[in-house]
N, C-alpha and C positions, 0 to 999 in steps of 0.2 A: 714332262722335267726333265730334262738329256744325266746322262749319268754324271756328265764333267761340270755340272751346275754346284755352284759358290752357293747356291742359298742356304741358309739354316731350317731344320724340318723346326714346326711350331714349339716343338717338344725342347729341341735342341737351345733355339730363339729363348724360353722363357730359365732355362737351365744358364746359359752364358748372360741374359739380362739379371737374374738373383746372384749369380757372381761378383758380377761387378758393383751393383749395386751395396753388395755387402753383407744383404740381409737374404730370409729366406718370401718370395712371394704369397702374401695373405697369411702370412703367421705359417704358412708348411711347403712344404717342397715341392704343389705344384703341378706333380705326373709329369716332369721333367723327362724321361729317360732319354734317350741318344733317340734321334729315328734318320730314314732314311728319306733321300731324296728319287724316289720315284713316282711322283705323283701323287700321292693318294693325298689324303687329308692333312697327313702330318705335315708338307711342306708347305702350308700354305703361314705365311707371316702373320704370328697375330694382330699387328698394324691392320691387316687388312680384314680379319674374320669377323662375320657377323653371323648375326641368328640366321639369316638365310644365304648362306654358305653351305654346301655341298659337303660333305664327309661319309665314313665309312664305318659299316661294321661286319667285319670278319671281310664275305664277299659283296655283301649287299651293301649298296651307294645309296645315301637318304640326299637327298634334296637338298635336306636344310637340317638345323641344327636342333628342332624342336618336333619332340616325343610326346605324342599322349599315353601319359603314367595312366596304369593299369587303373581302374577303377569297376566296381563291383555293379556291371549294368542290369540282373534280377529281372530282365527280360527274358526269361528261356522257361521251358516248359518239358521237365525232363530232362534237364538238361540240354533242351534241342531250342534252338535259335529262333526267338518267334517275329511279329513284322516288326515291333517295336528297338529291336536290338538291331536291324539289317538297318534301322531308319537312323540311330546313334552312329552306326558305323560309316555310313553313308553322308551321315553329314560331317562327321570328320575329314575323312576322302573327303569333301568337298570344299571343306572350309582350309584346306594348307597349312596341316603338318604333314613332317617328312616320314615320321611313322605312328604307325599307334601299334599301342599294348594295349591286346581285349584287358578285362577283368582276371581274374583267377580261374581258371578250367582247374577240375579238380579229374582225380584219375584216378580213382579206385570208387566203386560203386557203392562201398561201405560209407563212403567220407563223402558221398556227393545231396547237393541239396538241388532240388525240383528247379529253383528259381536260377542254381547258377550253372553258366557251361562244361561237358562234361566230355571228356575225351578217354573213355575210361574200357570203351569196345569199340568194335570198326564197324558197329552199326550206328553209328555216330555220325558214322563222318560225310555225310550227306547234305547234315548243317551246315561240319564246319567246312567244307564245299562253297558254298551257298553264302555264306560269311563272305569267305576269298574272292569269288565272285560279285557282291557286291560292292567291296571296296575297290576293285579291280575296275567296272562297271564306271565307280563316281569319277575316278582320279586314278589311270593305272601307272601312274609316277609314285602316290600313296602307297608304302609298304608296311606292313602289315605283320605283327609278333605277337605268339601267343605268350599269355605266362601262365604257366602251371605249376601246382601245388597242393599239398596236402595239407589239409587244416590242423590235423591230428585231432581230429571230431569239435576242435574247437568251439564250432560254432552249432552243433549238432544235440547238443546238455546229455547227460548221462557220465558214462566213464570218459576222459581220455585218455588219449596213448601220446607217449613223447618215450624221450631216451630213460628218462626216469621219473621217479614215483614226486615229482618235486613240481607243485602247481606256482604259475603265478602268483604273486599276491595279492589277494582278494578275490581268486577263482573259489567259486563255491561248489565244482566240479573236483571229484576224486581226482590224479593222475596215475594212469598204469606205464609201467617200464615195457618196452615194445622190446620182443626177444630176437633176438639174430635173423632167425628164419624168417620173421613177419619186417625185418629192416629189407632183406634181400628181396623180399616181393615188393617192398616199395621203391627200392631199387629199380628195378625190373618194370613196376607201373610209369615212372618215370620216363624212361626210354621208348616205350613201347607210347605210352603219348606225344611223345615226342615227335615220332614216327610217324602217327595219324594228321599230326598237321601237318608235315613236311608231303604225308601223304596229299592233303590236301589242300597243298598249291601255297601255304604258308611260307613268308618269308625268314623266318628263324623264330626262335623262343626265348623263356628269359622263366628259371628259376625264382619260384617264391619261393626267400630263406631270410625275408624280414616280418615284421610287425605280430608275433608269436607266432607265424603258424610251424609247422613240423618242423624244419631245416632251421630257422630259428630256432628254436628249442634246445637243436642238437649245438650248433654255433656257440650258444650264452650255457656261461659255467653256473650260473644262476639253475637255469634247469638241467643241463646235464652234471652230473654225479655218476657215468658211469667209472667203471673202473678197467673194461674192458678195449678192447682197439679200437671202440665209438665215441672215449671222452678221453679226461685226464689230461688232457694240453690241448694246445691250438692242433696241434698235427692229429694227434685224436676227435676232434671234437670236429674237425672237417671231412674226417674219413666217411660218414657217408655221403657227402657232396661228391666229392672223390670217386667214390664208386659207382652215382648217378651219371657224372661226368663221361667214367670210362664206357658205361654202357650203353649212353644216349650216343655218344660220337660214333660208337660201332653200330649204331644202328642209323642214324644220319646221315653218316659220312663225314667227308672233311670239308666241305661247303657249306653246311647249315649254320648258321650264326646260331650258338647259345649264351647268352646273356648272364649274369646273375643280379637280385636285390637283398641284401644284407642291411642291418640296422647296425648307424656308424655309433648309436647308445641306444640303451636299451631300455632307457627312463621317459617316462610323461607319455599323456595317453590318458590308460586307465591301470598304471604301473606307476606307485609313487615315487616323487624324486629322489628320495632318500633309497632308491631303490638297491642297496650294495652286496654288488661279486656277479653283478651281469655287467655287459659289454659296456665297454666305457672307450674312448675313442685310442688307449694304447694296445687295448684288445683288438679292435675294430681295425688296426691298422696290421698288425696279426697276422688276421684271417684275411685279410686281404693280398698280403704278400704270401699266404698260402697258394689261395685260389690263384692266383697270379701263375703261376706254377702249371697249373694244371689244364691253362690252353681256353678257358674265355675267352671270347672275345670282347664282353666291358662289361664293368660292373655299377651296379645302378644302387645308390647313392642313397639312404632316406634314415631313420629311427620307428620306435614306437609314437612320437606325437607327432605323427603325419598329418595332423590335419588340424595344425594349431589355426585358432580361431582371430579374426580379427586381424586379416595380415594387410596392415594399410598405411605403413610408414615401409619407408627404405628396408632400417633394424630390421622388423619382423620379418623381410621376404628372405627367399631363397635360405633357410635354417639351419641346411646341413654342407655350409660352401664351404666355413671351416674345416669337416672333417673331409671332405671332397678335396679340398688345397692341401692337405697334409700328405696326402696319398702319393705314394711313389713306387707307381704299376705300368707295364709295360700293355694291358689289356686296355680301353677306352670309356672313356669314365660317364656315367651320365647322371647330371644333377638331378632329384626331386624333392621336389616341396617347398611350399612359399614363392614359386616364382612367379613374377606378378607383372614387372616393367620392363617394356621392349628395351630401351636407355638402360637398365641396368644389368638386362639381359647380355648385351653384347660386351660389355666392359669386361662381367663375368670370363664369358670367351675368351675373352683377350689375354686378361690376365689371372686366370687361377687354373688353369691345367684342363677344368673340365670342356667333355669334348661334347657334348649332350645336358640339353634341356628339357626334362619330366616337367609337364604340365595335369594337372587334370582337373581341380575345381573351374576353373577360368572356363574351361573348352566346356563345359555342362551349360551355362549359361548361352557361352557364346562360341559352338564351334568353330565361325567362321575367324576365331581371332587370330590366327594366324597370316592371312591374307588380309585385315585390317589394319596391321602390323607393317604387311609388307606395302601397301599404296595409300599408306599416313595416316586412315581418315581416326587411326586410335594406340597411344601407349599404353596405358593403363586397362582394362579388362572393366567388366561395370560388376564382374564376382566382387560381393561382401563380406567372404567367407564368415559367412553366419554358421556353415555348415549344416544346416537342415536338410541337404542333398546327401550326407555323410551317416543323418540317422536310423538306426534300425529299420524305420518303419518304410524306405528304400525297398526293402524286398518284399512290401505288399506295393508302393506305387511303383517304383521303379526308378532308375537312374533318370532324375529331374532337379531343374533350379527351383525352390520355393519363392523367391523371387519376382520370377516372371509373371505379367499380369495376362 
C-alpha cells in the first residue's frame, strides 16, 4: 500500500468506529492504537478481515490468523522429541494453521521432566532442529514458535520456588523464595534457551507467563510479596520479565519475534473463584501496558481457567474475549481459550481488536480443522471439550483425543 493511501489502518478503523458509535467495542478499548499504511496486516479493513487473512508477528508473516496454542505433547524422552512428537507437529503443519506454538520447553536441568521438550543445553540442538525440519517438510508456509518457561518446579514435587514463600491455594507443597542470584541465573537461562531455538531454525519464541508457572507467580500480587526491585508494584513484578526481554533480545537480535503469554485473571481451574489479591482485569491491563513498553511482538491472552469443559454454546466460547478486547497496546494480541466456531472467530477478528486466535483442544482431535474451515467442510469442531486430553495421565499416554475410535 502506498504512503499516499487514505485507507485507515485496521486499529485506526476500530477507533474511529468506536468514536462514532460513542461506545467502546465489545466493552473495551479494542486494541485500537493508530497504525500506519505500510502494507502490513494493520492496513486490512476489518470488514475484509477473516481468519484466513495474512498477518505479521514482528518480522514473521503468517499465512492466516490461526495459531495452534501451546499444549503439552508429552512425547519426549530426556527432553528429546520422539517419533510421536514429530507426527503431532507434522499433522498440525499439514492441517492448515498459520503458526504452531509447541508445548512449554524447559530451560534448566533442575526444572526439566523427561517427557517435556527441553532446551537447557546445546546438546539438545539436534532434536530442536529435527522438529523444525519436520514442520517445514510438511508445509514450508507454517511458522514454528517455541513456548519457553520455568515451572517453578510446580510439577516436580517437593520444594517449589517462586518470588516469595506464598503458594497457590490448595498447594500441598511448600514454596521457597528465590534469591537475586537465582533470579539472575533463570534470566540467563531464558536468553540461552531462546538462542538455541533461533539456532535450530525456529521462527520465534513465547515466554510462558501464565497458568501458575514461575513468571506467572512473579506477575501475580497474590504470590509475589517481595519488597525488593522484583515486587511491590506492577513495575516491580514485571522486572524479571524486563530483564529476560533485555537479555533475550541481546542474544537473538532485533528480528527474532518474542511473544509473551499471561493470565488475564488468576481465578479458575484449581484456584478458587474467591481468590483475592491476584491478577484481575485492572491489574492485567496495567501489566500489559508495562509489557508493551518492553517491545514484545505479541501478547497471548489467557488465564488460569484455560481448559473450561463443555464449550458447546456461543456464550461459552472465547472466554478471555472481554479481557483481550479491553487492551490498548501496540503489540499484536493473540486470543486463546475456547475458540471454536469459524463464523464467530471471523466476527471476533473484525470487531474486537484481537489479531490472532489460539486454538488447542480442537486441533488435538482434528489437526486439519483449519483446512476443513477453509474448504467449507466444517464450521464447528468435533471436539466436545471433555478435557480428557488435559488429564494428568497425558504424561503417560501422550497427547491424544480420548473420544476417537
